[in-house]
C-alpha positions in Angstrom: -112.6 33.2 48.9 -115.9 31.7 49.8 -118.2 30.1 47.3 -121.3 28.1 48.0 -122.2 25.4 45.5 -125.2 23.3 45.9 -123.9 20.0 44.5 -122.0 16.9 45.4 -118.8 17.2 47.5 -116.7 15.7 44.7 -117.7 18.3 42.2 -117.2 21.2 44.7 -113.8 19.9 45.7 -112.7 19.5 42.1 -113.8 23.0 41.2 -111.9 24.5 44.1 -108.7 22.4 43.5 -108.8 23.5 39.9 -109.3 27.1 40.9 -106.4 27.0 43.4 -104.0 25.2 41.0 -104.6 27.8 38.3 -104.5 30.7 40.7 -101.1 29.7 41.9 -99.9 30.5 38.4 -99.8 33.9 36.8 -103.5 34.7 37.2 -103.3 36.1 40.8 -103.5 39.8 40.0 -106.0 39.5 37.2 -108.3 37.2 39.2 -108.4 39.6 42.2 -109.4 42.4 39.8 -112.1 40.3 38.2 -113.6 39.1 41.4 -114.2 42.6 42.7 -117.2 42.7 40.5 -118.7 39.6 42.0 -119.7 39.8 45.7 -120.3 36.1 45.8 -116.5 35.4 45.3 -114.1 36.5 48.0 -110.3 36.0 47.8 -107.9 36.3 50.6 -104.6 37.5 49.0 -102.4 36.4 52.0 -103.8 32.9 51.7 -102.6 32.5 48.1 -99.3 34.2 48.8 -98.6 31.8 51.7 -99.8 28.9 49.6 -102.6 27.9 52.0 -105.0 25.3 50.9 -108.7 25.6 50.1 -111.0 23.9 52.6 -114.5 22.7 52.3 -116.7 23.1 55.3 -118.0 19.7 56.1 -121.6 20.4 56.5 -124.2 18.0 55.3 -124.9 19.8 52.1 -121.3 21.2 51.6 -122.8 24.6 51.3 -119.8 26.7 52.3 -116.2 26.8 51.0 -113.5 28.7 52.8 -110.1 29.8 51.6 -108.5 30.6 54.9 -108.9 28.0 57.6 -108.7 30.8 60.3 -111.4 32.8 58.5 -115.1 31.8 58.7 -116.2 34.4 56.2 -119.1 33.1 54.1 -121.1 34.3 51.1 -124.4 33.5 49.6 -124.6 30.7 47.1 -124.5 32.2 43.5 -126.9 30.9 41.0 -125.9 29.3 37.7 -126.8 32.5 35.8 -124.4 34.6 37.9 -121.6 32.1 37.4 -122.2 32.2 33.6 -121.7 36.0 33.9 -118.6 35.4 35.9 -117.2 33.1 33.1 -118.2 35.7 30.5 -116.1 38.4 32.2 -113.1 36.1 32.6 -113.2 34.9 29.0 -113.0 38.5 27.8 -109.6 38.9 29.5 -106.8 37.1 27.6 -104.9 36.5 31.0 -107.8 34.6 32.5 -109.2 32.8 29.5 -107.5 29.5 30.3 -108.6 29.7 33.9 -112.2 30.5 32.7 -112.2 27.4 30.5 -111.1 25.2 33.5 -114.0 26.7 35.5 -116.4 26.0 32.7 -115.3 22.3 32.5 -116.1 22.0 36.2 -119.2 24.0 36.5 -120.9 22.4 33.6 -121.2 19.3 35.8 -123.8 21.1 37.8 -127.3 20.1 36.7 -128.7 23.6 36.9 -125.9 25.2 34.8 -126.7 26.3 31.3 -124.3 28.5 29.3 -125.5 31.6 27.4 -124.9 32.0 23.7 -122.5 34.9 24.4 -120.4 32.7 26.7 -120.2 30.0 24.1 -119.1 32.6 21.5 -116.2 33.6 23.8 -115.3 30.0 24.5 -115.1 29.3 20.8 -112.9 32.3 20.2 -110.5 31.2 22.9 -110.3 27.6 21.7 -109.8 28.6 18.0 -107.1 31.1 18.9 -105.4 28.5 21.1 -105.9 25.8 18.5 -107.4 23.4 21.0 -109.3 21.4 18.4 -110.1 18.4 20.6 -111.8 20.8 23.1 -113.9 22.2 20.2 -115.2 18.6 19.6 -116.1 18.5 23.3 -117.8 21.8 23.1 -119.9 20.7 20.2 -121.2 17.9 22.4 -122.2 20.6 24.9 -124.2 22.3 22.2 -126.4 19.2 22.0 -126.5 18.6 25.8 -127.6 22.1 26.6 -129.6 22.6 23.4 -127.9 25.9 22.9 -126.0 27.1 19.8 -124.0 30.3 19.4 -125.1 32.9 17.0 -125.1 32.0 13.2 -122.0 34.2 12.5 -120.0 32.6 15.2 -120.9 29.1 14.0 -120.0 30.0 10.4 -116.6 31.3 11.5 -116.0 28.2 13.6 -116.6 25.9 10.6 -114.4 28.1 8.3 -111.6 28.0 10.9 -111.7 24.2 11.1 -111.6 23.8 7.3 -108.8 26.4 7.0 -106.8 24.4 9.6 -107.6 21.2 7.7 -109.5 19.8 10.6 -112.1 18.3 8.2 -113.5 15.7 10.6 -114.2 18.4 13.2 -115.8 20.5 10.5 -118.1 17.7 9.5 -119.0 17.0 13.2 -120.0 20.6 13.6 -122.1 20.6 10.4 -124.0 17.7 11.8 -124.7 19.6 15.0 -125.7 22.8 13.3 -128.0 21.1 10.8 -130.9 21.3 13.4 -131.1 25.1 13.0 -132.0 26.3 9.5 -130.4 29.8 9.7 -127.2 28.6 11.3 -126.9 25.5 9.0 -127.2 27.7 5.9 -124.3 30.0 6.9 -122.2 27.1 8.3 -122.5 25.0 5.1 -121.8 28.1 3.0 -118.6 28.7 5.0 -117.6 25.0 4.6 -118.0 25.2 0.8 -116.1 28.5 0.6 -113.3 27.0 2.8 -113.0 23.9 0.6 -112.9 26.0 -2.6 -110.1 28.1 -1.2 -108.1 24.9 -0.6 -109.0 23.7 -4.1 -110.8 20.8 -2.6 -113.7 21.1 -5.1 -115.0 17.5 -4.7 -115.3 18.1 -0.9 -117.4 21.2 -1.7 -119.7 19.0 -3.8 -120.0 16.5 -1.0 -121.1 19.4 1.4 -123.6 20.5 -1.2 -125.0 17.0 -1.4 -125.4 16.9 2.4 -127.3 20.2 2.2 -129.7 18.8 -0.3 -130.2 15.6 1.7 -130.9 17.6 4.9 -133.4 19.8 3.0 -131.5 23.0 3.5 -132.6 25.6 1.0 -129.6 27.2 -0.8 -129.3 31.0 -1.0 -127.5 32.8 -3.7 -124.2 32.7 -1.8 -124.3 28.9 -1.7 -125.2 28.7 -5.4 -122.1 30.8 -6.1 -119.9 28.4 -4.1 -121.1 25.2 -5.7 -121.1 26.7 -9.2 -117.4 27.6 -8.7 -116.7 24.0 -7.6 -118.3 22.5 -10.7 -116.6 25.1 -12.9 -113.2 24.2 -11.5 -113.7 20.5 -12.3 -114.8 21.4 -15.8 -118.6 20.4 -15.5 -120.1 23.3 -17.5 -123.5 21.5 -17.8 -123.9 21.5 -14.0 -122.8 25.1 -13.8 -125.4 26.2 -16.3 -128.1 24.0 -14.6 -127.3 25.5 -11.1 -127.4 29.0 -12.5 -130.8 28.5 -14.1 -132.1 26.9 -10.9 -131.0 29.9 -8.9 -132.6 32.3 -11.4 -135.9 30.3 -11.4 -136.2 30.7 -7.6 -135.9 34.5 -8.0 -133.5 34.9 -5.1 -131.9 38.1 -4.1 -128.6 37.5 -5.7 -127.4 41.2 -5.9 -124.2 40.7 -3.9 -123.3 37.6 -6.0 -124.9 38.3 -9.4 -121.7 39.6 -11.2 -119.6 36.8 -9.8 -122.2 34.1 -10.8 -122.3 35.5 -14.3 -118.5 35.4 -14.4 -118.4 31.8 -13.4 -121.1 30.9 -15.9 -119.4 32.8 -18.9 -116.0 31.4 -18.0 -117.3 27.8 -17.8 -119.2 28.0 -21.0 -116.4 29.7 -22.9 -113.8 27.2 -21.9 -116.0 24.3 -22.8 -116.4 25.6 -26.4 -119.8 27.2 -25.8 -118.7 30.8 -26.3 -121.9 31.9 -28.1 -124.0 30.7 -25.2 -121.8 32.6 -22.8 -122.2 35.8 -24.9 -126.0 35.4 -24.8 -126.0 35.2 -21.0 -123.7 38.2 -20.9 -126.1 40.3 -23.1 -129.0 39.2 -20.8 -126.9 40.3 -17.8 -126.5 43.8 -19.3 -130.2 44.1 -20.0 -131.0 43.3 -16.4 -128.7 46.2 -15.3 -126.3 44.0 -13.4 -122.9 45.6 -12.9 -120.4 44.6 -15.6 -117.0 43.3 -14.7 -113.7 43.4 -16.6 -113.0 39.7 -16.0 -116.2 38.8 -17.9 -115.1 40.8 -20.9 -111.6 39.2 -20.6 -113.2 35.7 -20.5 -115.4 36.3 -23.6 -112.6 37.9 -25.6 -110.2 35.1 -24.8 -112.8 32.5 -25.7 -113.6 34.0 -29.1 -109.9 34.6 -29.8 -109.1 30.9 -29.0 -111.7 29.9 -31.7 -110.3 32.6 -34.1 -113.7 34.3 -34.2 -111.9 37.5 -35.2 -114.9 39.8 -35.7 -116.7 39.0 -32.4 -113.4 39.2 -30.5 -112.7 42.6 -32.0 -116.3 43.9 -31.2 -116.0 42.8 -27.6 -112.4 44.2 -27.4 -113.5 47.6 -28.7 -116.5 47.7 -26.4 -114.4 46.9 -23.3 -111.8 49.4 -24.4 -114.4 52.2 -24.6 -115.6 51.3 -21.1 -112.1 51.2 -19.6 -112.4 47.5 -18.8 -109.2 46.1 -20.4 -107.0 45.2 -17.5 -105.9 41.6 -18.0 -102.7 41.3 -20.1 -103.8 37.8 -21.1 -106.5 39.3 -23.3 -104.0 41.2 -25.3 -101.8 38.1 -25.7 -104.7 36.0 -26.9 -105.6 38.7 -29.5 -101.9 38.8 -30.7 -101.8 35.1 -31.1 -105.2 35.1 -32.9 -103.9 37.7 -35.4 -100.7 35.8 -36.0 -102.6 32.6 -36.6 -104.8 34.3 -39.1 -101.8 36.0 -40.8 -102.9 39.5 -39.7 -99.6 40.2 -38.0 -99.8 44.0 -38.7 -102.8 44.2 -36.4 -100.6 43.1 -33.5 -99.1 46.5 -33.5 -102.6 48.0 -32.8 -102.8 45.8 -29.8 -99.5 47.2 -28.5 -101.0 50.7 -29.0 -104.1 49.7 -27.0 -101.9 48.4 -24.2 -100.1 51.7 -24.0 -103.4 53.6 -23.9 -104.5 51.4 -21.0 -101.2 52.1 -19.3 -100.3 48.4 -19.2 -96.8 47.0 -19.5 -96.1 45.2 -22.7 -94.9 41.8 -21.4 -92.0 39.8 -22.8 -94.5 37.1 -24.0 -96.4 39.6 -26.1 -93.3 41.3 -27.7 -91.7 37.8 -28.3 -95.0 36.6 -29.9 -95.0 39.6 -32.2 -91.4 39.2 -33.3 -91.8 35.5 -33.9 -95.1 36.1 -35.7 -93.4 38.4 -38.1 -90.5 36.0 -38.6 -93.0 33.2 -39.5 -95.4 35.2 -41.6 -93.2 38.0 -43.1 -89.6 36.8 -42.8 -86.6 37.7 -40.6 -86.1 41.1 -42.1 -89.7 42.1 -41.1 -89.1 40.7 -37.7 -86.0 42.8 -37.2 -87.9 46.0 -38.3 -90.8 45.3 -36.0 -88.5 44.6 -33.1 -86.7 47.9 -33.6 -90.1 49.7 -33.9 -91.2 48.1 -30.5 -88.0 49.3 -28.9 -88.5 52.8 -30.2 -92.0 52.8 -28.7 -90.5 52.1 -25.2 -91.0 48.3 -25.1 -88.5 46.6 -22.8 -87.5 43.2 -24.2 -87.1 40.2 -21.9 -85.1 37.0 -22.1 -87.3 35.3 -24.7 -87.6 38.4 -27.0 -83.8 38.8 -26.8 -83.3 35.2 -27.8 -85.7 35.5 -30.7 -84.2 38.6 -32.2 -80.6 37.3 -31.8 -81.8 34.3 -33.9 -83.3 36.7 -36.5 -80.2 38.8 -36.8 -78.1 35.6 -37.3 -80.5 34.3 -39.9 -80.0 37.4 -42.1 -76.3 37.6 -41.5 -76.3 40.7 -39.2 -73.8 39.0 -36.9 -72.4 42.2 -35.3 -75.9 43.3 -34.3 -76.6 39.8 -32.9 -73.5 40.0 -30.8 -74.3 43.5 -29.6 -77.9 42.4 -28.5 -76.4 39.4 -26.8 -74.0 41.6 -24.8 -76.9 43.9 -23.9 -79.0 40.9 -22.8 -76.2 39.7 -20.5 -75.7 43.1 -19.0 -79.4 43.1 -18.1 -79.0 39.9 -16.1 -80.3 37.4 -18.7 -77.1 35.4 -18.7 -78.5 31.9 -18.4 -80.5 31.6 -21.6 -79.5 28.3 -23.3 -81.3 29.2 -26.5 -79.3 32.5 -26.9 -76.1 30.7 -26.1 -76.9 28.1 -28.7 -77.6 30.7 -31.4 -74.3 32.5 -30.6 -72.3 29.3 -30.7 -73.8 28.4 -34.0 -73.0 31.9 -35.3 -69.4 31.6 -34.2 -69.2 28.3 -36.0 -70.5 29.7 -39.3 -68.1 32.6 -39.1 -65.1 30.3 -38.3 -64.6 31.8 -34.8 -64.0 28.4 -33.1 -62.0 29.9 -30.2 -64.8 32.4 -29.4 -67.3 29.6 -29.5 -65.3 27.5 -27.0 -64.8 30.5 -24.7 -68.5 31.3 -24.7 -69.4 27.7 -23.8 -66.8 27.8 -21.0 -68.3 31.0 -19.7 -71.7 29.5 -19.9 -70.7 26.5 -17.8 -69.1 28.8 -15.3 -72.4 30.5 -14.8 -74.0 27.1 -14.0 -75.8 26.9 -17.3 -75.6 23.4 -18.8 -75.0 23.2 -22.6 -77.8 21.4 -24.5 -77.6 19.1 -27.5 -77.8 22.0 -30.0 -74.6 23.6 -28.6 -72.8 20.3 -28.7 -73.9 19.8 -32.3 -72.6 23.2 -33.3 -69.3 22.6 -31.6 -68.8 19.2 -33.2 -69.8 20.6 -36.6 -67.2 23.3 -36.5 -64.5 21.0 -35.2 -65.5 18.4 -37.8 -65.2 20.9 -40.6 -61.7 21.7 -39.3 -61.0 17.9 -39.2 -60.2 18.1 -35.5 -61.4 14.6 -34.7 -59.8 14.6 -31.3 -62.0 17.5 -30.2 -65.1 15.9 -31.8 -64.4 12.7 -29.9 -63.9 14.7 -26.7 -67.2 16.5 -27.1 -69.1 13.2 -27.8 -67.7 11.7 -24.6 -68.6 14.9 -22.7 -72.2 14.5 -23.9 -72.3 11.0 -22.6 -70.8 12.0 -19.3 -73.3 14.9 -18.8 -76.1 12.6 -20.0 -77.1 14.8 -23.0 -78.9 12.4 -25.4 -77.6 12.8 -29.0 -80.3 13.5 -31.6 -80.3 12.8 -35.4 -78.3 16.0 -36.1 -75.6 14.8 -33.6 -75.2 11.5 -35.4 -75.2 13.2 -38.8 -72.6 15.7 -37.6 -70.2 13.2 -36.1 -70.5 10.8 -39.1 -69.9 13.7 -41.5 -66.8 14.6 -39.5 -65.3 11.1 -39.8 -66.3 11.0 -43.5 -64.4 14.2 -44.2 -61.3 12.6 -42.5 -62.0 9.4 -44.6 -62.4 7.3 -41.5 -65.2 5.2 -43.0 -65.2 2.5 -40.3 -66.0 5.0 -37.6 -68.8 6.3 -39.9 -70.3 2.8 -40.0 -69.9 2.4 -36.3 -71.9 5.5 -35.5 -74.5 4.8 -38.2 -75.2 1.3 -36.7 -75.5 2.9 -33.2 -77.9 5.4 -34.6 -80.1 2.7 -36.2 -79.9 0.6 -33.0 -81.3 3.6 -31.0 -84.3 3.8 -33.4 -83.0 6.6 -35.6 -84.9 7.2 -38.9 -82.8 7.8 -42.0 -83.2 11.3 -43.6 -81.6 12.5 -46.9 -78.6 14.0 -45.1 -77.8 10.8 -43.4 -78.5 8.8 -46.5 -76.3 11.1 -48.6 -73.3 10.4 -46.4 -73.8 6.6 -45.9 -74.5 5.9 -49.6 -71.0 7.3 -50.3 -69.4 5.5 -47.3 -70.9 2.1 -48.3 -69.9 2.6 -51.9 -66.3 3.5 -50.9 -66.1 0.5 -48.6 -67.6 -1.7 -51.3 -70.2 -2.8 -48.8 -72.9 -3.4 -51.4 -75.2 -5.5 -49.1 -75.2 -2.7 -46.6 -75.9 -0.2 -49.4 -78.9 -2.3 -50.6 -80.2 -2.6 -47.0 -79.9 1.1 -46.6 -81.9 1.7 -49.8 -84.6 -0.8 -48.7 -84.8 0.9 -45.3 -85.2 4.3 -46.9 -88.0 2.8 -49.1 -89.9 1.3 -46.1 -89.5 4.6 -44.1 -90.6 6.8 -46.9 -87.4 8.7 -47.4 -86.9 10.0 -50.9 -83.6 10.2 -52.8 -82.5 13.4 -54.5 -80.9 13.2 -58.0 -77.3 13.2 -56.7 -77.9 10.3 -54.3 -79.9 8.4 -56.9 -77.0 8.5 -59.4 -74.4 7.7 -56.7 -76.3 4.6 -55.6 -77.0 3.5 -59.1 -73.3 3.8 -60.1 -72.2 1.8 -57.1 -74.6 -1.0 -57.9 -73.7 -1.1 -61.5 -70.0 -1.1 -60.8 -70.5 -4.1 -58.5 -72.3 -5.9 -61.3 -75.6 -6.0 -59.4 -78.0 -5.4 -62.3 -81.1 -6.7 -60.5 -80.5 -4.4 -57.6 -79.9 -1.5 -60.0 -83.1 -2.3 -61.8 -85.0 -2.4 -58.4 -83.5 1.0 -57.5 -84.6 2.4 -60.8 -88.2 1.1 -60.4 -88.6 2.3 -56.8 -86.6 5.6 -56.7 -86.5 7.0 -60.2 -88.2 10.4 -60.3 -88.3 10.8 -56.5 
């Protein structure tokens, strides 16, 4: 191969050494094919195969380079433009891209060399695909040296690639380089903001926007869309509205982004409690003939439903339903919750019908909300009826709905149905629901099926589902009623071992168990522990401890208990009042009895 280069000998030698080193690798065949198109490059295959060295003809201007020392074949000196074309062809071939980049690094030392935009585009593509980020920094310096920038689309993609790869410093360096060209800068900064938004780095998007303003770059509608989204995500609805109005005042062509901008605006205003303003902007959007979007309807309906603006929510819902724009299940859930909160639970069934018409799946959240809503507003019998109605309409219950209806069946005493639903729930794979297990254990306790309760808890543990405090409370209660104190003590220690913190019901249950067995000292022990842990006395606890202190003749403790109840605002029922009064009178404490009468009589 003979190549004439009009430059210093060091540059020429380095170029040829680099060429030969790379050609000794896997590029041999591809390079021969490429060089056929360039008469100024000649390659002697036998020289490379025999590992002969490149030689530089030592003329005064080092104008001739020879590959074969026995061959004196020479070619004309190529100009820099032809060499740029040569690089361009090599960069298009994946097998010679690395070699082409090595050529580029050498040939750019020549003073007359100036890369074309198309060559820079191919270099950028190769460096990004190869993830050679340091080389991209070097290439950005070449942009300034040669005063040549790739096309705007390539620059935009380069910045986006750097942000996506989290090479933020490189992205900032590139933005500083591109800032000199208005068209390129606009697209590059837009890509940077879009990239940061995708990474949820909204404050970085705002910093890029501030740099744009400082540099005097005029935003287009796409940039407004990006910065509005950033301010929306950080909850600054004022800034979102201001940017939207600024964009509108400039009368930009925002057709590709109009719908999205209105969506961001309506969402932002709705979530900040300005739903009526959002609705006004939405009506203006319709008057302008801008394409409507289901997500805007969803945002507005959810906003008004959150503020229980029933009429407006219903109007928007009906409007969206007629236009076939009800696609977000969250909209239906919000309306269901709104109706439940307002006590209009029967209307929730209309929402179910609308979902079926829209061919949307009725989620477990919605069916559970309806069942629980009827339980709260109409009672457990109504909840059971609506559940069975939902099932007849083809609704498929999930784990939460199953747990809710099992509780409803237990509350109205339909234990066999509760057990049947629980078995069905397990067969469907929902076998790790602690709430359902807790309800069933409590049910077994109420019906005196202690063995079944213990078996169920054992099964629960075997499936890797840890019992919670409710389950331990139920177990201790049933064993306490059977005066099986050994099992109560065992369960309490198991709670401590598994680090399940006892609640007020736990202490009340265990104290009640020891009270039934007339082990009053143990009652006092657990009561003191309860108070030391910050427990507040309720009527159930007071009812037990008034009797315990009376039976133990611990009048001082009884008086202290009554004083604590007074300070904590706990009232005595008639039975407790008379029990405490009798204990004080029997002890001859007339002053304390009079204090009790003054402070608790009639409560």
